[in-house]
N, C-alpha and C positions, 0 to 999 in steps of 0.2 A: 881371051880377057879383054872385059869393057875399058873403053878409052878415057884418058882422064875428062878429057874436054866433054863427052858424050855426059859424062856421069856430072860434070857440073850445069850442063844444059839440063837434064833430067831435074835436080835440085831447084831451078831457076823457075820452074812452073809450080805454083801454090798447091795444085791438087795433087800433084805425083808426090812433090814434099810432103805433106797432110799424110797420104798414104802409106807414105816411106815410113815417117817417122810413128805411126802407126804399128807398122810391120816391127818396127824396132820396140817397142814398148811392146807390144803383144807375141813378139816372135813370130807368129802364124795369124791369119787373119782373112774372115773371107769376105767374100765381096760383097753380100748383107749389110754384114757388121761394120762395113767402111761407108758403104752409101746411107745407114742410119748415122752413123758418127758425123760425116762430112754433109748431112741433109743435101747430099747430091742424086741424080739419079743415075740408075745403075748402067744406062750406055755411056757416060760420059766418065764416071768412074771406071767402067771395063775397058775402054778406048784408052782411058792412060797408063792402065797395069798392061795393056797390050802393049804398048810403047816401052816401057820399063823391061817387060820381057823378053822380046824384042833385041833390047840394047843388053840384054843378059844381067841384069841387075836381081832380077826376082826367079823365083818356081811357082810354080803352081801344082798341084793334084787337088783332084776330084773325089768326094767321098759323098756316096749318095747325089741328094741335088746340091750340093755345095762345092763349090772349089774355094777353096785356102789358096793365100799367097804369104811367101816370105824369104826373107831374103838372100840370096845365092850364095850358099859357104861357102865357092871359090871366090868372092869379089876379094881381090887383095888386102891385106891386112887392112892397108890404110882408110882405103873406102871404106872399112866397118868402122874404124876410128873416126873420120867425119862423120858418120851418120849416127853413133853414138852419142861425141858432142856435140853435135846438133839434136837429138832430143834430149839432152839433159838442158841445155843452153836454152830450147822452147818450149820444155813443159809447161812452164807457167805462164806463158805468153797467150793471145788469142791468137789465130782458131783453135791452137795444137792445144791449149787448157779443154775449150772446149770439147773439143770431138773426145779426147780422152773421159770428158763426163758423161757426155751424151751416149760414148759406147759403154761405159758402168751401170747406165739407167737401161738401157736397150732391154726390153721384154723379148723372152724368148729367144735369147743367142742359143747357136746352136751349141750342142757340144762337139769336142775333141776329143775321138778317142786315140789320136796318135798324133805322132808329130811327125811324119815321113821326112 
């Protein structure tokens, strides 16, 4: 089980927080969607996702050329609640609102056939 201090350290980084907020809102999201939404380069996003995965906060799965990320379902309930509360509280604030708007306007978004 992830430790509380590592959880809050993850939330303290803006890029990781933005990625997590997209995962909460979308349930599952691929790297290309995150790079488009955040306006960041793929290596930077992938580095942050690798840190979140190593800490046990997220899971990934590959489908064709895409890698999808989602919150780890075995996170403690309080962590899920903190993330959900953050998403609701931050949804209308920049950069979180602009991330969601950019994602909504993304051309050629990958189609998810399943949510493993």
